[in-house]
N, CA, C, O and the ligand as a Tripos MOL2 file, in Angstrom:
@<TRIPOS>MOLECULE
protein
  257   255    65     0     0
PROTEIN
NO_CHARGES

@<TRIPOS>ATOM
      1 N         -24.4430  -19.5860   -5.2530 N.3       1 MET1
      2 CA        -23.4040  -20.3630   -5.9380 C.3       1 MET1
      3 C         -22.3690  -20.8720   -4.9410 C.2       1 MET1
      4 O         -21.8140  -20.1030   -4.1550 O.2       1 MET1
      5 N         -22.1220  -22.1500   -4.9830 N.am      2 ALA2
      6 CA        -21.2290  -22.7880   -4.0230 C.3       2 ALA2
      7 C         -19.7990  -22.2560   -4.1250 C.2       2 ALA2
      8 O         -19.1390  -22.0300   -3.1110 O.2       2 ALA2
      9 N         -19.3360  -22.0600   -5.3410 N.am      3 LYS3
     10 CA        -17.9560  -21.6220   -5.5230 C.3       3 LYS3
     11 C         -17.7120  -20.2520   -4.9010 C.2       3 LYS3
     12 O         -16.6790  -20.0170   -4.2750 O.2       3 LYS3
     13 N         -18.6630  -19.3650   -5.0780 N.am      4 GLN4
     14 CA        -18.5160  -18.0260   -4.5090 C.3       4 GLN4
     15 C         -18.5130  -18.0760   -2.9890 C.2       4 GLN4
     16 O         -17.7960  -17.3210   -2.3330 O.2       4 GLN4
     17 N         -19.3190  -18.9670   -2.4400 N.am      5 GLN5
     18 CA        -19.3650  -19.0940   -0.9880 C.3       5 GLN5
     19 C         -18.0370  -19.5970   -0.4420 C.2       5 GLN5
     20 O         -17.5540  -19.1120    0.5820 O.2       5 GLN5
     21 N         -17.4530  -20.5670   -1.1280 N.am      6 ASP6
     22 CA        -16.1430  -21.0750   -0.7230 C.3       6 ASP6
     23 C         -15.1210  -19.9600   -0.6880 C.2       6 ASP6
     24 O         -14.3240  -19.8510    0.2440 O.2       6 ASP6
     25 N         -15.1570  -19.1440   -1.7060 N.am      7 PHE7
     26 CA        -14.2200  -18.0380   -1.7990 C.3       7 PHE7
     27 C         -14.4230  -17.0720   -0.6360 C.2       7 PHE7
     28 O         -13.4620  -16.6100   -0.0210 O.2       7 PHE7
     29 N         -15.6780  -16.7770   -0.3450 N.am      8 ALA8
     30 CA        -15.9850  -15.8540    0.7440 C.3       8 ALA8
     31 C         -15.4820  -16.4090    2.0760 C.2       8 ALA8
     32 O         -14.9770  -15.6650    2.9160 O.2       8 ALA8
     33 N         -15.6230  -17.7110    2.2580 N.am      9 GLU9
     34 CA        -15.1540  -18.3400    3.4950 C.3       9 GLU9
     35 C         -13.6370  -18.2490    3.6150 C.2       9 GLU9
     36 O         -13.0990  -17.9930    4.6920 O.2       9 GLU9
     37 N         -12.9650  -18.4620    2.5040 N.am     10 LYS10
     38 CA        -11.5020  -18.3870    2.5130 C.3      10 LYS10
     39 C         -11.0340  -16.9840    2.8670 C.2      10 LYS10
     40 O         -10.0990  -16.8040    3.6470 O.2      10 LYS10
     41 N         -11.6910  -16.0050    2.2880 N.am     11 VAL11
     42 CA        -11.3370  -14.6120    2.5620 C.3      11 VAL11
     43 C         -11.5870  -14.3020    4.0280 C.2      11 VAL11
     44 O         -10.7840  -13.6340    4.6810 O.2      11 VAL11
     45 N         -12.6940  -14.7890    4.5320 N.am     12 LYS12
     46 CA        -13.0560  -14.5890    5.9310 C.3      12 LYS12
     47 C         -11.9890  -15.1760    6.8480 C.2      12 LYS12
     48 O         -11.5540  -14.5350    7.8050 O.2      12 LYS12
     49 N         -11.5750  -16.3990    6.5450 N.am     13 LYS13
     50 CA        -10.5660  -17.0720    7.3540 C.3      13 LYS13
     51 C          -9.2480  -16.3170    7.3280 C.2      13 LYS13
     52 O          -8.5930  -16.1550    8.3570 O.2      13 LYS13
     53 N          -8.8680  -15.8610    6.1500 N.am     14 ALA14
     54 CA         -7.6070  -15.1280    6.0060 C.3      14 ALA14
     55 C          -7.6370  -13.8900    6.8940 C.2      14 ALA14
     56 O          -6.6430  -13.5410    7.5310 O.2      14 ALA14
     57 N          -8.7840  -13.2380    6.9250 N.am     15 GLY15
     58 CA         -8.9250  -12.0440    7.7550 C.3      15 GLY15
     59 C          -8.8530  -12.3760    9.2260 C.2      15 GLY15
     60 O          -8.2510  -11.6360   10.0030 O.2      15 GLY15
     61 N          -9.4630  -13.4850    9.6200 N.am     16 LEU16
     62 CA         -9.4670  -13.8790   11.0260 C.3      16 LEU16
     63 C          -8.0710  -14.2420   11.5060 C.2      16 LEU16
     64 O          -7.7050  -13.9580   12.6460 O.2      16 LEU16
     65 N          -7.3050  -14.8650   10.6410 N.am     17 GLU17
     66 CA         -5.9540  -15.2620   11.0290 C.3      17 GLU17
     67 C          -5.0770  -14.0630   11.3390 C.2      17 GLU17
     68 O          -4.1960  -14.1210   12.1970 O.2      17 GLU17
     69 N          -5.3340  -12.9780   10.6270 N.am     18 LYS18
     70 CA         -4.5590  -11.7610   10.8760 C.3      18 LYS18
     71 C          -4.9310  -11.1480   12.2260 C.2      18 LYS18
     72 O          -4.1100  -10.5010   12.8750 O.2      18 LYS18
     73 N          -6.1730  -11.3620   12.6330 N.am     19 GLY19
     74 CA         -6.6140  -10.9240   13.9540 C.3      19 GLY19
     75 C          -6.5660   -9.4300   14.1910 C.2      19 GLY19
     76 O          -6.0790   -8.9710   15.2240 O.2      19 GLY19
     77 N          -7.0670   -8.6800   13.2410 N.am     20 ILE20
     78 CA         -7.1090   -7.2300   13.4140 C.3      20 ILE20
     79 C          -8.3790   -6.8670   14.1650 C.2      20 ILE20
     80 O          -9.4730   -7.3000   13.8020 O.2      20 ILE20
     81 N          -8.2280   -6.0780   15.2030 N.am     21 LYS21
     82 CA         -9.4090   -5.6610   15.9520 C.3      21 LYS21
     83 C          -9.7260   -4.2050   15.6840 C.2      21 LYS21
     84 O          -8.8450   -3.3620   15.5200 O.2      21 LYS21
     85 N         -11.0400   -3.9440   15.6460 N.am     22 CYS22
     86 CA        -11.4880   -2.5760   15.4270 C.3      22 CYS22
     87 C         -11.4370   -1.8110   16.7360 C.2      22 CYS22
     88 O         -11.8440   -2.3170   17.7810 O.2      22 CYS22
     89 N         -10.9330   -0.5890   16.6690 N.am     23 LYS23
     90 CA        -10.8490    0.2290   17.8780 C.3      23 LYS23
     91 C         -12.2050    0.8070   18.2610 C.2      23 LYS23
     92 O         -12.4220    1.1980   19.4080 O.2      23 LYS23
     93 N         -13.1100    0.8560   17.2950 N.am     24 VAL24
     94 CA        -14.4150    1.4790   17.5340 C.3      24 VAL24
     95 C         -15.3990    0.5030   18.1780 C.2      24 VAL24
     96 O         -15.9630    0.7920   19.2330 O.2      24 VAL24
     97 N         -15.6080   -0.6710   17.5300 N.am     25 CYS25
     98 CA        -16.6070   -1.6110   18.0410 C.3      25 CYS25
     99 C         -15.9710   -2.7780   18.7980 C.2      25 CYS25
    100 O         -16.6750   -3.5560   19.4420 O.2      25 CYS25
    101 N         -14.6490   -2.9010   18.7220 N.am     26 GLY26
    102 CA        -13.9630   -3.9840   19.4310 C.3      26 GLY26
    103 C         -14.0830   -5.3170   18.7470 C.2      26 GLY26
    104 O         -13.5700   -6.3190   19.2440 O.2      26 GLY26
    105 N         -14.7520   -5.3480   17.6140 N.am     27 GLY27
    106 CA        -14.9330   -6.5860   16.8770 C.3      27 GLY27
    107 C         -13.7440   -6.8920   15.9870 C.2      27 GLY27
    108 O         -12.8870   -6.0450   15.7370 O.2      27 GLY27
    109 N         -13.7210   -8.1200   15.5210 N.am     28 GLN28
    110 CA        -12.6490   -8.5420   14.6290 C.3      28 GLN28
    111 C         -12.8920   -7.9850   13.2290 C.2      28 GLN28
    112 O         -13.9880   -8.0750   12.6760 O.2      28 GLN28
    113 N         -11.8460   -7.4170   12.6890 N.am     29 LYS29
    114 CA        -11.9610   -6.9210   11.3160 C.3      29 LYS29
    115 C         -11.6490   -8.0400   10.3560 C.2      29 LYS29
    116 O         -10.6820   -8.7810   10.5330 O.2      29 LYS29
    117 N         -12.4710   -8.1550    9.3440 N.am     30 ILE30
    118 CA        -12.2830   -9.1940    8.3500 C.3      30 ILE30
    119 C         -11.8710   -8.5520    7.0420 C.2      30 ILE30
    120 O         -12.5610   -7.6960    6.4880 O.2      30 ILE30
    121 N         -10.7130   -9.0030    6.5710 N.am     31 SER31
    122 CA        -10.2130   -8.4850    5.3040 C.3      31 SER31
    123 C         -10.9660   -9.1440    4.1670 C.2      31 SER31
    124 O         -10.9890  -10.3700    4.0590 O.2      31 SER31
    125 N         -11.5690   -8.3530    3.3380 N.am     32 THR32
    126 CA        -12.3530   -8.9210    2.2560 C.3      32 THR32
    127 C         -12.1880   -8.1210    0.9730 C.2      32 THR32
    128 O         -11.8340   -6.9420    0.9890 O.2      32 THR32
    129 N         -12.4510   -8.7850   -0.1160 N.am     33 LEU33
    130 CA        -12.3200   -8.1390   -1.4100 C.3      33 LEU33
    131 C         -13.6720   -7.5780   -1.8200 C.2      33 LEU33
    132 O         -14.6450   -8.3140   -1.9820 O.2      33 LEU33
    133 N         -13.7140   -6.2910   -1.9790 N.am     34 PHE34
    134 CA        -14.9540   -5.6220   -2.3280 C.3      34 PHE34
    135 C         -14.8920   -5.2300   -3.7950 C.2      34 PHE34
    136 O         -13.9330   -4.6040   -4.2460 O.2      34 PHE34
    137 N         -15.9220   -5.6040   -4.5270 N.am     35 ILE35
    138 CA        -15.9190   -5.2900   -5.9540 C.3      35 ILE35
    139 C         -16.8710   -4.1420   -6.2430 C.2      35 ILE35
    140 O         -18.0790   -4.2170   -6.0200 O.2      35 ILE35
    141 N         -16.2790   -3.1030   -6.7370 N.am     36 ASN36
    142 CA        -16.9900   -1.8820   -7.0600 C.3      36 ASN36
    143 C         -17.2620   -1.8350   -8.5450 C.2      36 ASN36
    144 O         -16.3690   -2.1140   -9.3450 O.2      36 ASN36
    145 N         -18.4600   -1.4920   -8.9270 N.am     37 SER37
    146 CA        -18.7000   -1.2980  -10.3480 C.3      37 SER37
    147 C         -18.6660    0.1890  -10.6510 C.2      37 SER37
    148 O         -19.3630    0.9870  -10.0250 O.2      37 SER37
    149 N         -17.8600    0.5320  -11.6020 N.am     38 ILE38
    150 CA        -17.7080    1.9380  -11.9780 C.3      38 ILE38
    151 C         -18.1960    2.1230  -13.3980 C.2      38 ILE38
    152 O         -17.7950    1.4000  -14.3090 O.2      38 ILE38
    153 N         -19.0580    3.0920  -13.5720 N.am     39 LYS39
    154 CA        -19.5700    3.3520  -14.9070 C.3      39 LYS39
    155 C         -18.4980    4.0720  -15.7230 C.2      39 LYS39
    156 O         -18.0150    5.1420  -15.3520 O.2      39 LYS39
    157 N         -18.1510    3.4570  -16.8270 N.am     40 SER40
    158 CA        -17.1120    4.0790  -17.6540 C.3      40 SER40
    159 C         -17.6370    4.2490  -19.0670 C.2      40 SER40
    160 O         -17.4890    3.3700  -19.9170 O.2      40 SER40
    161 N         -18.2330    5.3580  -19.2910 N.am     41 GLY41
    162 CA        -18.7620    5.6310  -20.6230 C.3      41 GLY41
    163 C         -20.1970    5.1690  -20.7830 C.2      41 GLY41
    164 O         -20.8460    4.8120  -19.7990 O.2      41 GLY41
    165 N         -20.6840    5.1690  -21.9670 N.am     42 ALA42
    166 CA        -22.0860    4.8930  -22.2450 C.3      42 ALA42
    167 C         -22.4160    3.4120  -22.0880 C.2      42 ALA42
    168 O         -22.0680    2.5840  -22.9300 O.2      42 ALA42
    169 N         -23.0890    3.1090  -20.9990 N.am     43 GLY43
    170 CA        -23.6020    1.7580  -20.8130 C.3      43 GLY43
    171 C         -22.5840    0.6930  -20.4650 C.2      43 GLY43
    172 O         -22.9490   -0.4780  -20.3630 O.2      43 GLY43
    173 N         -21.3250    1.0470  -20.2790 N.am     44 SER44
    174 CA        -20.3380    0.0250  -19.9390 C.3      44 SER44
    175 C         -19.8190    0.2490  -18.5160 C.2      44 SER44
    176 O         -19.6990    1.3750  -18.0330 O.2      44 SER44
    177 N         -19.5190   -0.8780  -17.8740 N.am     45 TYR45
    178 CA        -19.0650   -0.8080  -16.4970 C.3      45 TYR45
    179 C         -17.6890   -1.4450  -16.3400 C.2      45 TYR45
    180 O         -17.3660   -2.4420  -16.9870 O.2      45 TYR45
    181 N         -16.9130   -0.8600  -15.4900 N.am     46 ARG46
    182 CA        -15.6350   -1.4580  -15.1250 C.3      46 ARG46
    183 C         -15.7660   -1.9710  -13.7010 C.2      46 ARG46
    184 O         -16.5200   -1.4210  -12.8980 O.2      46 ARG46
    185 N         -15.0230   -3.0320  -13.3940 N.am     47 PHE47
    186 CA        -15.0720   -3.5450  -12.0380 C.3      47 PHE47
    187 C         -13.7330   -3.3170  -11.3540 C.2      47 PHE47
    188 O         -12.6720   -3.7030  -11.8430 O.2      47 PHE47
    189 N         -13.8330   -2.6860  -10.2290 N.am     48 ASN48
    190 CA        -12.6500   -2.3270   -9.4790 C.3      48 ASN48
    191 C         -12.6300   -3.1290   -8.1820 C.2      48 ASN48
    192 O         -13.5710   -3.0600   -7.3920 O.2      48 ASN48
    193 N         -11.5550   -3.8920   -7.9630 N.am     49 ARG49
    194 CA        -11.4850   -4.7150   -6.7540 C.3      49 ARG49
    195 C         -10.6600   -3.9970   -5.6890 C.2      49 ARG49
    196 O          -9.5260   -3.5770   -5.9190 O.2      49 ARG49
    197 N         -11.2690   -3.8750   -4.5310 N.am     50 VAL50
    198 CA        -10.6080   -3.1660   -3.4450 C.3      50 VAL50
    199 C         -10.5640   -4.0610   -2.2150 C.2      50 VAL50
    200 O         -11.5600   -4.6840   -1.8470 O.2      50 VAL50
    201 N          -9.4050   -4.1160   -1.5910 N.am     51 GLN51
    202 CA         -9.2760   -4.8700   -0.3420 C.3      51 GLN51
    203 C          -9.7230   -3.9570    0.8030 C.2      51 GLN51
    204 O          -9.1720   -2.8750    1.0070 O.2      51 GLN51
    205 N         -10.7370   -4.4210    1.5450 N.am     52 ILE52
    206 CA        -11.2280   -3.5890    2.6450 C.3      52 ILE52
    207 C         -11.2950   -4.3990    3.9310 C.2      52 ILE52
    208 O         -11.3060   -5.6290    3.9030 O.2      52 ILE52
    209 N         -11.3400   -3.7100    5.0350 N.am     53 GLN53
    210 CA        -11.4900   -4.3290    6.3420 C.3      53 GLN53
    211 C         -12.9290   -4.1430    6.7960 C.2      53 GLN53
    212 O         -13.4310   -3.0230    6.8910 O.2      53 GLN53
    213 N         -13.5830   -5.2700    7.0750 N.am     54 VAL54
    214 CA        -14.9910   -5.1940    7.4510 C.3      54 VAL54
    215 C         -15.1760   -5.5760    8.9090 C.2      54 VAL54
    216 O         -14.6970   -6.6210    9.3470 O.2      54 VAL54
    217 N         -15.8640   -4.7390    9.6540 N.am     55 CYS55
    218 CA        -16.2620   -5.0600   11.0230 C.3      55 CYS55
    219 C         -17.7000   -4.5990   11.1870 C.2      55 CYS55
    220 O         -18.3600   -4.2500   10.2080 O.2      55 CYS55
    221 N         -18.1900   -4.5970   12.4310 N.am     56 LYS56
    222 CA        -19.5920   -4.2230   12.6550 C.3      56 LYS56
    223 C         -19.9030   -2.8030   12.2270 C.2      56 LYS56
    224 O         -21.0410   -2.4800   11.8870 O.2      56 LYS56
    225 N         -18.8870   -1.9610   12.2460 N.am     57 CYS57
    226 CA        -19.0980   -0.5530   11.8820 C.3      57 CYS57
    227 C         -19.5340   -0.3730   10.4360 C.2      57 CYS57
    228 O         -20.3460    0.4970   10.1240 O.2      57 CYS57
    229 N         -18.9860   -1.2050    9.5560 N.am     58 ASN58
    230 CA        -19.2720   -0.9520    8.1370 C.3      58 ASN58
    231 C         -19.8440   -2.1600    7.3970 C.2      58 ASN58
    232 O         -20.0460   -2.1070    6.1840 O.2      58 ASN58
    233 N         -20.1060   -3.2570    8.1300 N.am     59 GLU59
    234 CA        -20.5640   -4.4670    7.4300 C.3      59 GLU59
    235 C         -21.8900   -4.2600    6.6960 C.2      59 GLU59
    236 O         -22.1380   -4.8680    5.6560 O.2      59 GLU59
    237 N         -22.7340   -3.3940    7.2540 N.am     60 LYS60
    238 CA        -24.0300   -3.1840    6.6230 C.3      60 LYS60
    239 C         -23.9090   -2.4690    5.2840 C.2      60 LYS60
    240 O         -24.7250   -2.6740    4.3850 O.2      60 LYS60
    241 N         -22.8870   -1.6300    5.1590 N.am     61 SER61
    242 CA        -22.7090   -0.9320    3.8990 C.3      61 SER61
    243 C         -21.9920   -1.7990    2.8710 C.2      61 SER61
    244 O         -21.9890   -1.4920    1.6790 O.2      61 SER61
    245 N         -21.3820   -2.8920    3.3480 N.am     62 VAL62
    246 CA        -20.6550   -3.7790    2.4300 C.3      62 VAL62
    247 C         -21.5200   -4.9520    2.0050 C.2      62 VAL62
    248 O         -21.6930   -5.2150    0.8150 O.2      62 VAL62
    249 N         -22.0650   -5.6590    3.0010 N.am     63 TYR63
    250 CA        -22.9260   -6.8090    2.6910 C.3      63 TYR63
    251 C         -24.3620   -6.3580    2.6250 C.2      63 TYR63
    252 O         -25.0890   -6.4200    3.6170 O.2      63 TYR63
    253 N         -24.7630   -5.9140    1.4840 N.am     64 VAL64
    254 CA        -26.1170   -5.3940    1.3590 C.3      64 VAL64
    255 C         -27.1100   -6.5410    1.1880 C.2      64 VAL64
    256 O         -28.3120   -6.3040    1.0660 O.2      64 VAL64
    257 ZN        -15.7730   -1.5120   14.0730 Zn       65 ZN65
@<TRIPOS>BOND
     1     1     2 1
     2     2     3 1
     3     3     4 2
     4     3     5 am
     5     5     6 1
     6     6     7 1
     7     7     8 2
     8     7     9 am
     9     9    10 1
    10    10    11 1
    11    11    12 2
    12    11    13 am
    13    13    14 1
    14    14    15 1
    15    15    16 2
    16    15    17 am
    17    17    18 1
    18    18    19 1
    19    19    20 2
    20    19    21 am
    21    21    22 1
    22    22    23 1
    23    23    24 2
    24    23    25 am
    25    25    26 1
    26    26    27 1
    27    27    28 2
    28    27    29 am
    29    29    30 1
    30    30    31 1
    31    31    32 2
    32    31    33 am
    33    33    34 1
    34    34    35 1
    35    35    36 2
    36    35    37 am
    37    37    38 1
    38    38    39 1
    39    39    40 2
    40    39    41 am
    41    41    42 1
    42    42    43 1
    43    43    44 2
    44    43    45 am
    45    45    46 1
    46    46    47 1
    47    47    48 2
    48    47    49 am
    49    49    50 1
    50    50    51 1
    51    51    52 2
    52    51    53 am
    53    53    54 1
    54    54    55 1
    55    55    56 2
    56    55    57 am
    57    57    58 1
    58    58    59 1
    59    59    60 2
    60    59    61 am
    61    61    62 1
    62    62    63 1
    63    63    64 2
    64    63    65 am
    65    65    66 1
    66    66    67 1
    67    67    68 2
    68    67    69 am
    69    69    70 1
    70    70    71 1
    71    71    72 2
    72    71    73 am
    73    73    74 1
    74    74    75 1
    75    75    76 2
    76    75    77 am
    77    77    78 1
    78    78    79 1
    79    79    80 2
    80    79    81 am
    81    81    82 1
    82    82    83 1
    83    83    84 2
    84    83    85 am
    85    85    86 1
    86    86    87 1
    87    87    88 2
    88    87    89 am
    89    89    90 1
    90    90    91 1
    91    91    92 2
    92    91    93 am
    93    93    94 1
    94    94    95 1
    95    95    96 2
    96    95    97 am
    97    97    98 1
    98    98    99 1
    99    99   100 2
   100    99   101 am
   101   101   102 1
   102   102   103 1
   103   103   104 2
   104   103   105 am
   105   105   106 1
   106   106   107 1
   107   107   108 2
   108   107   109 am
   109   109   110 1
   110   110   111 1
   111   111   112 2
   112   111   113 am
   113   113   114 1
   114   114   115 1
   115   115   116 2
   116   115   117 am
   117   117   118 1
   118   118   119 1
   119   119   120 2
   120   119   121 am
   121   121   122 1
   122   122   123 1
   123   123   124 2
   124   123   125 am
   125   125   126 1
   126   126   127 1
   127   127   128 2
   128   127   129 am
   129   129   130 1
   130   130   131 1
   131   131   132 2
   132   131   133 am
   133   133   134 1
   134   134   135 1
   135   135   136 2
   136   135   137 am
   137   137   138 1
   138   138   139 1
   139   139   140 2
   140   139   141 am
   141   141   142 1
   142   142   143 1
   143   143   144 2
   144   143   145 am
   145   145   146 1
   146   146   147 1
   147   147   148 2
   148   147   149 am
   149   149   150 1
   150   150   151 1
   151   151   152 2
   152   151   153 am
   153   153   154 1
   154   154   155 1
   155   155   156 2
   156   155   157 am
   157   157   158 1
   158   158   159 1
   159   159   160 2
   160   159   161 am
   161   161   162 1
   162   162   163 1
   163   163   164 2
   164   163   165 am
   165   165   166 1
   166   166   167 1
   167   167   168 2
   168   167   169 am
   169   169   170 1
   170   170   171 1
   171   171   172 2
   172   171   173 am
   173   173   174 1
   174   174   175 1
   175   175   176 2
   176   175   177 am
   177   177   178 1
   178   178   179 1
   179   179   180 2
   180   179   181 am
   181   181   182 1
   182   182   183 1
   183   183   184 2
   184   183   185 am
   185   185   186 1
   186   186   187 1
   187   187   188 2
   188   187   189 am
   189   189   190 1
   190   190   191 1
   191   191   192 2
   192   191   193 am
   193   193   194 1
   194   194   195 1
   195   195   196 2
   196   195   197 am
   197   197   198 1
   198   198   199 1
   199   199   200 2
   200   199   201 am
   201   201   202 1
   202   202   203 1
   203   203   204 2
   204   203   205 am
   205   205   206 1
   206   206   207 1
   207   207   208 2
   208   207   209 am
   209   209   210 1
   210   210   211 1
   211   211   212 2
   212   211   213 am
   213   213   214 1
   214   214   215 1
   215   215   216 2
   216   215   217 am
   217   217   218 1
   218   218   219 1
   219   219   220 2
   220   219   221 am
   221   221   222 1
   222   222   223 1
   223   223   224 2
   224   223   225 am
   225   225   226 1
   226   226   227 1
   227   227   228 2
   228   227   229 am
   229   229   230 1
   230   230   231 1
   231   231   232 2
   232   231   233 am
   233   233   234 1
   234   234   235 1
   235   235   236 2
   236   235   237 am
   237   237   238 1
   238   238   239 1
   239   239   240 2
   240   239   241 am
   241   241   242 1
   242   242   243 1
   243   243   244 2
   244   243   245 am
   245   245   246 1
   246   246   247 1
   247   247   248 2
   248   247   249 am
   249   249   250 1
   250   250   251 1
   251   251   252 2
   252   251   253 am
   253   253   254 1
   254   254   255 1
   255   255   256 2
@<TRIPOS>SUBSTRUCTURE
     1 MET1         2 RESIDUE 1 A MET
     2 ALA2         6 RESIDUE 1 A ALA
     3 LYS3        10 RESIDUE 1 A LYS
     4 GLN4        14 RESIDUE 1 A GLN
     5 GLN5        18 RESIDUE 1 A GLN
     6 ASP6        22 RESIDUE 1 A ASP
     7 PHE7        26 RESIDUE 1 A PHE
     8 ALA8        30 RESIDUE 1 A ALA
     9 GLU9        34 RESIDUE 1 A GLU
    10 LYS10       38 RESIDUE 1 A LYS
    11 VAL11       42 RESIDUE 1 A VAL
    12 LYS12       46 RESIDUE 1 A LYS
    13 LYS13       50 RESIDUE 1 A LYS
    14 ALA14       54 RESIDUE 1 A ALA
    15 GLY15       58 RESIDUE 1 A GLY
    16 LEU16       62 RESIDUE 1 A LEU
    17 GLU17       66 RESIDUE 1 A GLU
    18 LYS18       70 RESIDUE 1 A LYS
    19 GLY19       74 RESIDUE 1 A GLY
    20 ILE20       78 RESIDUE 1 A ILE
    21 LYS21       82 RESIDUE 1 A LYS
    22 CYS22       86 RESIDUE 1 A CYS
    23 LYS23       90 RESIDUE 1 A LYS
    24 VAL24       94 RESIDUE 1 A VAL
    25 CYS25       98 RESIDUE 1 A CYS
    26 GLY26      102 RESIDUE 1 A GLY
    27 GLY27      106 RESIDUE 1 A GLY
    28 GLN28      110 RESIDUE 1 A GLN
    29 LYS29      114 RESIDUE 1 A LYS
    30 ILE30      118 RESIDUE 1 A ILE
    31 SER31      122 RESIDUE 1 A SER
    32 THR32      126 RESIDUE 1 A THR
    33 LEU33      130 RESIDUE 1 A LEU
    34 PHE34      134 RESIDUE 1 A PHE
    35 ILE35      138 RESIDUE 1 A ILE
    36 ASN36      142 RESIDUE 1 A ASN
    37 SER37      146 RESIDUE 1 A SER
    38 ILE38      150 RESIDUE 1 A ILE
    39 LYS39      154 RESIDUE 1 A LYS
    40 SER40      158 RESIDUE 1 A SER
    41 GLY41      162 RESIDUE 1 A GLY
    42 ALA42      166 RESIDUE 1 A ALA
    43 GLY43      170 RESIDUE 1 A GLY
    44 SER44      174 RESIDUE 1 A SER
    45 TYR45      178 RESIDUE 1 A TYR
    46 ARG46      182 RESIDUE 1 A ARG
    47 PHE47      186 RESIDUE 1 A PHE
    48 ASN48      190 RESIDUE 1 A ASN
    49 ARG49      194 RESIDUE 1 A ARG
    50 VAL50      198 RESIDUE 1 A VAL
    51 GLN51      202 RESIDUE 1 A GLN
    52 ILE52      206 RESIDUE 1 A ILE
    53 GLN53      210 RESIDUE 1 A GLN
    54 VAL54      214 RESIDUE 1 A VAL
    55 CYS55      218 RESIDUE 1 A CYS
    56 LYS56      222 RESIDUE 1 A LYS
    57 CYS57      226 RESIDUE 1 A CYS
    58 ASN58      230 RESIDUE 1 A ASN
    59 GLU59      234 RESIDUE 1 A GLU
    60 LYS60      238 RESIDUE 1 A LYS
    61 SER61      242 RESIDUE 1 A SER
    62 VAL62      246 RESIDUE 1 A VAL
    63 TYR63      250 RESIDUE 1 A TYR
    64 VAL64      254 RESIDUE 1 A VAL
    65 ZN65       257 GROUP 0 **** ****
């Protein structure tokens, strides 16, 4: 979906402008919104949005 991609690019840019570097891998950390689905009761899910910093250390666990 084009709209979602635009959003992802904007988030990526916002993270790059902040210029946070990871102490572990030395890469640029990208601030991104991670949406967690939480099971709340029988068959219903809640969505929890969390702001996270993504770099090479954890990108694989975020962008599956
Ligand atoms: Zn890192």
